[in-house]
N, C-alpha and C positions, 0 to 999 in steps of 0.2 A: 502493498500501501505505498503509495506515495501523494503527497499534499501541496496545493497548492495555496496562494496565496488570492485574497477575496478583490485586491487591486489590480493582480495580473500579471506581478512577477514571473520571471518567465523558469528559474529555475523552480524544480522541483523540489519536496525537501523529503527526508526520511522520519519516523516517529519522533527518534532520538535526538534527530538532529533541532526538530520544531518543540521538541519540548522541555530543551536547553533554552531556544532563543526565546520564547514568548512570541513577538508580534513581528510579522515579516517585512524585511529591509524596504518597501515604500511604504508600512504606516499598515499595512492591510491585515487580517486574522487571516488562521490557513486552518482548511477545510480540505476532507478528503478528493481523490479526485472524483471519486463517484462514490455510492452507497453500497452496500453490500444488500442484496438482496436475502432475508433471511426465513419468507415466509414458512416452505419447505422443510425448515426446522425449529419447530416452535412447538410439535409434538414433544419431539424428542425434547429441551430443554425443559417443558413444562416439573414442578416437580426435583429438579436441581437443588441443590445448597445453592446459594449466595454467591459466596465463593467461587464454585464451579461454573456458577451463571456468567459473574465477572469475567473467566477464563474465555468462554466460550464466545461471549462478543467482543472483547476486547481483543480478541487473538484476531479477527477480523482486520482489527486498524491499526494492531502493530505487528510489524514481521520483522522488525530487524532486533528482535530479541527472542532467545531461545524459547521455543516453548516451556521449556523443564523450567526453564528462569523466569518466565512470565506467571504460570502457576506457582510456583512457590512464592513470588510477590504476593500473587491475590487470598495464597493462604493464608500467609502473614500477614494480612490487612483486614482481611474479614473474618475475625475472630471473635466469639462471645463476648470474652474479657474484652477485646474494645469494646465493643457494640452496647456496653454490658448495663445503660443506663434507661430503660426500656420501664413502663409502666407495669405496676404490680398487677402479677396474675400474668406476663405476657413472658415469652419464650425470648431472651437472650441471643439465642441461636435462629432464631430467626432474620437476624439483622436489619430487617422492615415489618416490623409486622401489618396487619392490617387489621383495624379496628370497624367494626360495620356499625357505625351508629341507627340505621335504619337499613331494609332492605335495600339492594341494589344506593346505597348512599355511606361512602368506606370514607377514613382517615388511612393515609402510609404513612406508619410512625418513620418519619427518621434523623431524628434527633437522640439516639440512644448512642451515639460517638461520645469521645471525652469531652467536648465544649457543649456538647446539649445541643447541638443546630445539624439541621443539614448538610453543613459546608464540609463535614468531617466526612460525608460519603465518599465525596471525592479526592478532600483534603489527606488524609490516610494515603489513598495510595497515593496519590503526587508524591508525598513523602517519600516516603520507600522507592518510586519509582528513580528518583530525583538520588538518594541515594546507589542506588543500582550504576543508572551508567554514570555519575562521575567515579565513581569508583572504577568501573572498568574502564574510565577515558583517565586516568590521571588527574583528574580536575578539580577546579572550585567554580562556586558558583556564589555571586550576591545576590538575593531576591529580593528586588524591590516589588513592593503590593501598596494599597487603598483598601481601608475599609470602609465600610458604612455599616459597621455592626460584628456580622459574624464570620465575613473571613476571615477575619487580621488573627482572631483567638484559632482557629480552625486550622490557620496557617502555621501559625506558631507552636501548636502542641503539636502537631506532625513534624516539623522540622527542628523542633528543641533538643540538641545534642545530637543532630546528625552531621558525621564531620563532613569537612570540606563544603559546608555550607552556615551563609552568614540572610539573613531576614532582616530586612528596613522595612517597616511596617507604618506607613500613614495613616492616620488616621483625624476623623475631623474634629477639633475643640470640643470636650462638653454636647457630644451633641449623639454620643451613643447611651446605652441606661445605664448603669451602675453598674450593675453587677459584670455588662461586656465589659466594659473599661477594665473591671479587677483583673478577669479573665485573662485577658493580655498586662495590663501594667505591673500585675503582680510578680510575671516571670522575671527571672535573678540571672537565667539561662544565659551564656557569655555572647554566645553567636545568634542573639535576639535584640532589636532594639528599634522601641517603638518612638515612635517621630507624631505630637501630633501639632496637625493643620490650621491656624486661624483661618478659618470659612466652611463649607459645606464640601461632602464627599468629591461632587463634583471637580473643584479646585484640587482637592487630592489624586485624582483619577487623573488630569490632566497634566499634573505634573509627571506622575507615572509616564505618560503617552510621552511628554515633552523628553524623559531622561529615554527613553527607549529609543524614542527618533532621534537621539542622536550617534549615532555610528559608532565614534572615532571614541566616544566616554564608554558605551555601550562593550565593545570590544576589547574596551585597555581593562575596564571593573567588573566584564563578565556577568554584565546584568542579565537579569531572568527573570522570571514572572511566576506567580503561583495566583494571579486573579484570573478570573472565568476568558478574559482574552488568549490562556495559554487551552489547548486544544484538549488537552488529557486529561482538563477539569472536565470538559465538557461530557467528554468521552464515556469516562465513568459515572457521570449522571445518569445516560442512557442505560444502564445496567436496568435503575432502580423502576424503570416506567415497565419492565419487561416484566420484571419481579412481581410489581404492583399486579400489573395484566392477572400475569397465572394465579393471584391470589384471589382477584377478585370474579374469576369467572373459571365456568366448567367444562370449557369449551374452546378451541380457536375459532368458532363460527361468531362468539358474541365480538363486538364490541364494546368500550369501553370511551368513556370522556374523562382527564384529567384536570381539575383544575387546579392552576400552577398562581400562588402570590410572586410577581416579578418585580421584579426593581433593575436586574440589569439586563436581565432577557437569558442568561444561560443556561438556568432554571427548563424554564421550558423551551430551550432551544436543544436541549437535550433529549425531549419530547416531540418536537419536530423532524429530528432526526430520526428518531424509531420509527416513527410512521413513515417516511421515509426507507425504511430496511424491511418496513412491511408488519409494522403491528400494529393488529389491528385497531386502531386508534379512531373513535368514530371524531371526536372533537379537542380541543385544545382550546381552555380554557382560561386567560390571560387575567388575573387579577391584582388590580394595582389600588395603593392609596388614593391621597390629596393630591399627589404630584403625578397624573394622570397620563404622560406624555403619550407613554404606548397605548391604553387604551385608547386616546386622542386618534391614534395612527390607523386603528382598525375599526372602528368609527366611522371616520371620512379620509381616509388614508393621507394627512398632514402628517408629516413627524417634527414637531417644534419643540426642539429641545431646550430649558427654560433654565435665564440667568441665573446665577446666587439670590439676587433677593428676591426671584419670583418663585423659590424652593422650597416650599411648606415643611414645616419641625413636626414630623404627626409622632403619633403613639406608636407607629412601625415603623421604628427607622434604618432599618436595614435595606428600608425600599427608598427613601429621602432620594433620590437620584433622579434627572431630569434629563443624562446621556447616559445611554443605556448599549455600554460597549458591545453587547454581544448582538445586539440587534444588524449591524452589518452586514454576518453569516445570513439570518433568513432575509435579508434584500438581497443577496448575492442568489439565492435559490429563485427570488421571486421575479428578479429581472433575469429568469434564465440564463446566471453564470454568469452575465455582461461584465466583466471588471471595469470595463471602460466608464461604463454608465454608474458605477459603483465609484468610481474615483470622481467622477462627475458632484454625484449626490453626495459625496462626505468634502469634498470641496466644499461644497455650501457650508455644510454643517460646523463644520473643522471654522471656517470664516464669523462665526457666530449666525449663522443664518437658519434656512428649516429647508424640504423639498415637501414636496406631493404628489403621490402616485395616482391620484384621485382621476375617476377617469379610464379610459380606452381599456387596457385587457389586463391590468392591475385588482382591480377592484373585485373581476369574477377570481381571480388564480389565488386572491385571498380565503376566500373562501373555501377553492378547490384545497387548500392546506389545512381548512378544518380551523380554523382559529375565531373566537367569539372572544369578548372581551368584558369585562364593566368596571366599577370602581368603589371603595369605602370608604368613611369618612369616619369621622373619633367617634362619632354620636355609634354610627354603624357598629364599629367594633366592639365597645361595650356592650352593645345589646345583644350582639350575636353571643358572645365570650358566655354571657348571663342565660342568654337563653340554651347555649350547648348543655353548661353547668346544669341548670334548672331541669332540662329533659332528659340528659344521659349520661349525668352524672361524672362526667370530663371536663377537663381544665383544659382551655387551650392558649395557646398563646395571641399575640396583639395579629403577626403574619397569618399565622392559620385561618384567625377568625377574615380579615379580608378576604382568604380563600374559600370560604365556607359562603358567609354571606352571597358573593358574585355566584358560586357555583350552584346556589339552588336559587339563583334567577333565570338560570338556564338549564335547572334539568327537564330531562324529558322521559315523557312514561317508558317505561323498557328499556331502559338504558343505563347501565350500571354509571353511576361518578363516582367516581377516589378522588380527592382532593388532598394531594401533599403538604402533610404538616412540616412544617420549616423550623420550630424552634421548639424547647421547653419552656412552660410558660414563666419558670422561677427568675428569667434573663430579663422578665419586662415585670417584675412584681408591682411596679407604679401602678401601672395598667391594670394588673388584676386585686389589685387592692377599690380600685375603684371603682368597677366590675363586679367587683365579690363582697367587697369588706373582709375578705380576711388574706392571707398570704398564703401565696403559689406551695408548693411543696419543693422540696429542694434534697438530693441525695446528701445522706448525712456528712460524706468527706467531705464537701464543699461551703459547708459549714461557717460561717468568718472570713469571705474567702474577700467580700471587701474591706478588712480589717488589715489586711497583710500590706505590709512593704509596695511602695509601686513605685517605676521606675522606668519614666518618660521625659522625652525632650521637647519644650513647645518650639515651634518656630513660625516666622511669617509662609505665606501661599508661594515661594516663592523656587524655583528649580536651581539657581546657583546655592540657597543653602543646603536644601537636604543632598545636595551633589555634595558637598562641602563635609555635611555630617560621612557618605561614604568614602573618600578618600581620606578621614582623619582615621575611619574603623579600619583600615586595608591596610 
């Protein structure tokens, strides 16, 4: 399997090369030359363990790591010990248990990993892949990332203590929950560097892209990425769509809709690719919060990123994003993989503008890809958290609440709906208390997390300041 850039860079790349490189040299994102077709293998895959299913799917995308080594990496990653924070009564060995709220309405639990968020599902694999490839090549890497909440802690917990790896993680000052900040800033590992940026997530993400687009600096300091611009993140997330489908159906003749809380478009992009591979996904339901840039696109064809001043600060902060970095991958498919058109569209976006694909053939193609969308407000979130608790005795986090609310608006009779859970409620305790008047349950081992000493450096949203920190620590 070889990979190409969404913006047309001519050189085809292997998986291990794009794993370490992140963005393509032309600023585009990598995608496979074509999507493998797996409809004929679904029956064989039904009933496989999560680690075995991950190996089967990832083998289609990773052809430059020996099969035995890749299988060992999958087996090492997806263990009951790593994904042990499941709800009472659930089996950790399931890795991603399915909880049925009603007939044909389910939650897929993705937050049982070390940082209690779905990002662990891909990030733990990414950490093991980085270590393997760097050891094979005798190289080191400096990972530069930006987080609006869960990506940062998941990356740091996956990379902490890994040899040949340093992590420089940018986060918006004061914009994450107290629990999220404590998870990251309390880490004392020598290879972890937390950097709080004065601004919003988009400011931090723009810095990461600017550094990655500086070819000379990137090469000299061996800059890599763990944000979902890294294809390996998306590839790992494809696996749980297959697992969720198998858990929610009895035969491969059935179709399923997935509701996905979406900020950076990486999580739902994996669902799009699973559908392109032949998984019987009827619809992909995109749920946003008050930052409804993506919902706006799927309603009227206009993609208009917001300015920092226009971006809302919400109670589902991991989706407080106005520029969805993975959206480019979907648009590449949407316009028939026309790299020249993608370059032109993102030239407008990068210049602070917008673009419209309304009318013509593209509106029909959006429907062909099965996308529908909706948004949620703080009041919606509180009402949904309260309703799910009172009706089912189940506590959900704020982002999952957005997914449930929008899923309910798009349910169809006779079609199974699976909402992707994104995090455990303890990560957003303030809103849970507002909704339910009680504290969320947390694993006993994490009691007092917010009281631990924290280590973070505060900087302005300036590329040169971030480069200076990297130079200083390397």
